[in-house]
C-alpha positions in Angstrom: 186.6 93.6 37.7 187.6 90.2 39.2 187.9 90.1 42.8 191.1 90.0 44.8 191.5 87.1 47.2 194.1 86.2 49.8 195.7 83.1 51.4 193.2 82.3 54.0 195.9 80.6 56.3 197.8 83.8 56.6 195.2 85.6 58.4 194.4 83.1 61.2 197.0 84.8 63.3 195.2 87.8 63.2 192.1 86.4 65.3 192.7 87.6 68.8 189.7 86.6 70.5 187.9 83.1 70.8 184.8 84.2 69.2 186.4 85.4 65.8 188.6 82.2 65.8 185.4 80.1 66.2 183.8 82.1 63.3 186.8 81.4 61.1 186.8 77.7 61.7 183.0 77.5 61.0 183.7 79.3 57.9 186.6 77.3 56.6 184.8 74.1 57.6 181.8 75.0 55.7 183.7 76.1 52.7 185.8 73.1 52.7 182.6 70.8 52.6 180.5 73.0 50.2 182.9 74.9 47.7 182.7 73.9 44.1 186.3 72.4 44.2 186.1 71.2 40.7 186.4 74.8 39.5 189.3 75.8 41.7 192.0 75.2 39.3 190.1 77.2 36.6 189.4 80.0 38.9 193.2 80.3 39.9 194.0 80.9 36.2 191.3 83.6 35.8 192.5 86.7 34.0 191.5 90.2 35.2 187.8 90.9 33.7 187.0 87.4 33.0 185.9 84.3 35.2 187.4 81.2 34.0 185.1 78.2 34.8 186.4 75.7 32.3 183.5 74.1 30.4 180.8 75.3 33.0 178.8 78.4 32.1 180.2 81.1 34.3 176.8 82.9 35.1 175.5 79.6 36.1 178.5 78.5 38.3 178.2 82.0 40.0 174.8 81.4 40.8 175.0 78.0 42.1 177.7 79.2 44.5 175.8 82.1 45.6 172.6 80.1 46.0 174.4 77.6 48.2 175.9 80.3 50.4 172.6 82.1 50.9 170.8 78.9 51.9 173.5 78.5 54.6 173.6 82.1 55.8 176.9 83.0 54.2 175.6 85.7 51.6 175.3 89.4 52.1 176.7 88.7 55.5 176.1 92.0 57.4 172.5 92.5 55.9 169.8 91.8 58.5 168.8 88.0 58.4 165.1 89.0 57.5 166.5 90.4 54.2 168.7 87.3 53.4 171.8 88.2 55.1 173.5 87.0 58.4 173.5 90.1 60.6 177.3 89.4 60.7 179.8 91.8 62.3 182.5 93.8 60.2 185.2 91.6 61.3 183.1 88.3 60.6 182.7 89.8 57.2 186.2 90.4 56.7 187.1 86.7 58.0 184.6 85.2 55.6 186.2 87.2 52.6 189.5 85.9 53.5 188.4 82.3 53.8 186.4 82.1 50.7 189.6 82.9 48.6 189.8 82.1 45.1 185.8 81.1 45.3 185.2 84.9 45.5 185.8 85.1 42.0 182.3 83.6 41.7 180.4 86.5 43.3 181.6 89.0 40.6 177.9 89.3 39.0 176.4 90.0 42.4 178.7 92.8 43.5 176.6 95.6 42.1 173.6 94.1 43.6 174.7 93.5 47.1 177.0 96.3 47.3 175.1 99.1 45.6 171.6 98.3 44.7 170.8 96.4 48.0 171.9 99.1 50.4 169.8 101.6 48.5 166.8 99.3 48.6 167.3 98.8 52.5 167.5 102.6 52.9 164.3 103.8 50.7 162.2 100.8 49.5 159.1 99.7 51.5 159.2 96.9 54.1 157.1 94.8 51.8 159.6 95.3 49.0 162.7 94.6 51.1 161.2 91.4 51.9 160.3 90.5 48.3 163.5 91.5 46.5 166.4 91.7 48.9 166.6 87.9 49.7 166.4 86.8 45.8 169.2 89.5 45.4 171.4 87.9 48.1 170.9 84.5 46.8 171.8 85.3 43.4 168.4 84.3 42.0 167.7 87.8 40.7 170.7 89.9 39.3 170.5 93.7 39.6 172.4 96.4 37.9 172.8 100.2 38.3 171.5 102.7 35.6 173.1 105.8 35.9 175.9 106.8 33.4 174.8 108.4 30.1 176.7 109.2 27.0 176.6 112.8 27.9 176.8 112.6 31.5 179.2 110.0 33.0 181.3 111.8 35.5 178.8 114.6 35.8 175.9 112.3 36.9 173.6 115.3 37.7 173.7 116.0 34.1 171.8 113.3 33.0 168.9 113.6 30.5 166.8 110.4 30.7 163.3 111.7 31.4 160.4 110.4 33.7 157.1 112.0 33.1 154.1 111.2 35.5 151.2 109.6 33.8 148.3 108.7 36.1 149.9 106.1 38.8 152.9 105.4 36.5 155.8 107.0 35.0 157.0 107.0 31.5 160.7 106.7 31.1 162.6 107.7 27.7 166.1 107.9 27.5 169.7 106.0 27.3 172.2 104.6 29.7 175.6 103.6 29.0 178.5 101.4 30.7 176.0 99.5 32.6 177.7 96.5 34.0 175.9 93.2 33.8 172.7 94.8 32.4 172.7 91.7 30.0 172.3 89.4 33.1 170.0 91.4 35.2 166.5 91.1 36.2 166.1 94.4 38.1 167.9 97.8 38.0 168.1 101.0 40.2 167.4 103.9 37.6 167.9 107.5 38.1 165.8 110.0 36.0 165.0 113.6 35.4 161.5 114.4 36.5 161.9 118.2 36.7 164.1 120.2 34.1 163.0 123.5 35.3 165.1 123.3 38.5 168.9 123.1 39.1 170.2 119.8 37.9 170.9 118.2 41.3 167.4 119.1 42.4 165.0 117.7 39.6 166.1 114.0 39.9 164.0 111.0 40.9 165.3 107.4 41.7 163.1 104.3 40.8 163.8 100.5 40.6 162.8 98.7 37.1 162.1 95.4 35.8 164.7 94.7 33.0 162.5 92.8 31.0 159.7 95.6 30.8 158.5 96.3 27.2 160.5 99.2 25.9 164.0 98.4 27.7 166.7 97.4 24.9 169.9 96.1 26.4 172.9 96.0 24.0 176.2 94.5 25.2 179.4 96.8 24.2 182.4 94.7 23.0 185.5 95.8 25.2 189.1 95.6 24.1 189.7 92.4 26.3 187.2 90.5 24.3 184.6 90.7 27.0 181.3 92.3 27.2 180.4 93.2 30.6 179.4 96.8 29.8 176.0 97.5 28.1 174.0 100.5 26.5 170.4 100.4 27.8 167.7 102.2 25.9 164.2 103.2 27.4 161.4 103.8 25.0 158.2 104.5 26.6 158.8 102.3 29.6 156.1 102.5 32.1 157.2 102.2 35.9 154.5 102.1 38.7 154.8 105.1 41.3 155.2 102.3 43.9 158.6 101.4 42.3 160.0 105.0 43.3 162.9 105.3 45.8 162.7 108.4 48.0 160.7 111.5 47.2 160.1 113.0 43.9 163.0 115.3 43.1 165.2 114.0 45.9 166.8 111.4 43.5 170.4 113.0 44.1 170.3 112.4 47.8 169.1 108.8 47.1 172.0 108.3 44.6 174.5 109.4 47.0 173.6 106.4 49.1 174.4 104.3 46.2 177.5 106.1 45.0 179.2 106.0 48.4 178.5 102.2 48.8 179.7 101.8 45.2 183.0 103.4 46.0 183.4 101.4 48.9 182.4 98.1 47.2 184.8 98.8 44.1 187.7 100.1 46.0 187.6 96.9 48.3 187.7 94.2 45.3 189.9 95.7 42.5 192.6 93.1 42.1 195.7 95.3 42.4 197.8 92.5 41.3 200.3 92.4 44.2 199.8 88.8 44.9 200.3 87.7 41.2 203.5 90.0 41.0 204.8 88.4 44.0 204.3 84.9 42.3 205.8 85.9 39.1 209.0 87.7 40.0 210.1 84.6 42.1 211.1 82.8 38.8 210.9 85.5 36.0 214.4 85.7 34.5 215.8 89.3 33.8 219.4 90.2 32.9 220.6 86.7 33.6 219.1 86.7 37.0 215.8 86.3 38.7 213.6 89.4 38.8 213.4 89.1 42.7 217.1 89.5 43.0 217.2 93.0 41.5 217.2 95.8 44.2 215.0 97.9 42.0 212.3 95.3 41.6 212.3 94.6 45.2 211.9 98.5 45.9 209.0 98.6 43.5 207.4 95.6 45.0 207.7 97.2 48.5 206.0 100.5 47.3 203.1 98.4 45.6 202.6 96.1 48.7 202.4 99.1 51.2 199.7 100.8 48.9 197.8 97.5 48.9 197.9 97.1 52.5 196.9 100.7 53.0 193.7 100.0 50.9 193.0 96.8 52.9 193.2 98.7 56.4 191.1 101.7 54.8 188.5 99.1 53.7 188.2 97.6 57.1 187.8 101.0 58.6 185.0 101.9 56.3 183.1 98.4 57.1 183.4 99.3 60.8 181.8 102.8 60.2 179.0 101.2 58.5 178.6 98.6 61.3 178.2 101.6 63.8 175.1 103.1 61.9 176.9 105.3 59.5 177.0 105.3 55.8 180.2 105.1 53.6 181.5 108.3 53.3 183.5 110.3 50.6 186.8 109.1 52.1 186.0 105.7 50.1 186.8 107.7 47.0 190.4 107.3 48.2 190.4 103.6 48.0 188.9 103.5 44.5 191.5 106.0 43.2 194.4 104.5 44.7 193.4 100.9 43.6 192.8 101.8 40.0 196.0 103.7 39.7 198.0 101.1 41.5 196.6 98.2 39.4 197.4 100.0 36.0 200.9 101.1 37.0 201.7 97.6 38.5 200.5 96.0 35.1 202.6 98.3 33.1 205.7 97.6 35.2 205.4 93.9 35.2 205.1 93.8 31.4 208.1 96.0 30.9 210.0 93.3 33.1 208.7 90.7 30.6 210.2 92.4 27.6 209.0 91.0 24.3 207.4 88.2 26.2 204.6 90.6 27.1 203.4 90.7 23.6 201.9 87.0 24.0 198.3 87.3 25.5 197.4 83.5 25.2 197.1 82.4 28.9 198.2 79.0 28.0 201.7 80.2 27.0 202.1 83.6 28.4 204.4 84.5 31.2 202.0 84.4 34.1 199.1 83.3 32.2 198.7 86.7 30.5 197.3 88.1 33.9 199.0 91.3 33.5 198.1 91.6 29.7 194.5 91.3 30.7 194.8 93.7 33.7 196.4 96.4 31.4 193.6 96.1 28.9 191.0 96.3 31.5 192.7 99.0 33.6 191.2 102.2 31.8 187.8 101.0 32.6 188.5 100.7 36.3 189.7 104.3 36.3 186.4 105.3 34.6 183.7 103.2 36.2 182.5 104.3 39.6 183.7 107.8 39.1 186.8 109.0 37.1 190.2 109.8 38.6 189.5 113.6 38.2 186.0 113.4 39.8 187.3 111.5 42.7 190.2 114.0 43.3 187.5 116.7 43.4 185.6 114.7 45.9 188.5 114.1 48.1 189.6 117.8 48.0 186.2 119.3 48.7 184.4 116.9 50.8 187.1 115.3 52.7 189.9 117.9 52.9 187.4 120.7 52.8 189.1 122.6 50.0 187.1 125.5 48.2 184.6 124.0 45.6 185.5 123.8 41.9 184.0 126.7 39.8 180.9 125.8 38.1 179.4 127.5 35.3 175.9 126.0 35.7 175.6 126.6 39.3 172.2 128.2 40.2 170.8 127.8 36.8 167.7 125.6 36.1 168.7 122.5 34.0 166.8 123.4 30.9 168.7 126.8 30.8 172.2 125.3 31.1 173.9 126.1 27.8 174.9 123.0 25.7 176.9 122.3 22.4 173.5 122.3 20.7 172.2 125.5 22.0 
């Protein structure tokens, strides 16, 4: 996913006290003096799912910007300073994201690390491990991925079959993960495994972090419909992980994973580019029925609907950030943001392409209407509605854990994992 950005100047009026205004001015000044301005025109034409850095290597450009931010204390803002953060407040984090604007596109390879893996390490790693790994994660020197989904257990994460068997002071890992974003660029990953198949499926899991260059780790990029390969298959064949790299207690991996998943939905829901700003730009000049699209009442009504949802998502994100700042952890309500954002982006992309008519068939950014942003958005949107939990799973979470409705019936409830019927049994 490509990060959504706003016009920073539109947000200055929101600063109601001198401290926030001073922080905004400091951030704006630093960005003006340090941002890679030679990349701005390219970044502004990035399409959903791909970072445009011109002739410059995208990963190298992203790492350079992340490193520069970290050196000045602008990376992973809300993390403690000793782990590479700034100890910033939620409002300061929001102000920074507004001011970073289009350059936030360059943070894409680090979203999983800073938004999901980092919080899990902060919660469960040893103090020595935190000081070793977190600063390099925040600075982009080391990229992290999340090794959760498997071919037979994507939405049903607790049904995973990747095994970890204790051998002395090590664990031996065998299995397969899939749809692992950025695994091909990653140095480390957090890995959930099954360590006890004789208990209920949620009880026999254990979490680790793993060096992605370990012997026996095989990463294979998956070609996507949009031409990119940000997802990967990852195979583990007799991979040895020391017990010191275990996160949480043996058998408590499900609870550890909830920390990751709740942070994931907050991170993903807050950065999905819904397409509303791009739609506003496009319909100003797009000709339909011998007039501009913006002049049609039905188009304005649809835009108002999309804008209202996008604004709600923004406000919900602010609320979640404030909850975390008060010592809480992201809750199940963050599933709402991810669910709404995914549906909104896909629906908006379809609608705008309908407005374009036959012109929507052209997907060359150099000649297509709107630089083919909506074509790219539409091709990437099915993945958005799967990654981080499918729509169906998110609705279950919302109904059961937010609204308190009765839990869905489960045929495997109370059964040991190795007693659950499968298609092969």
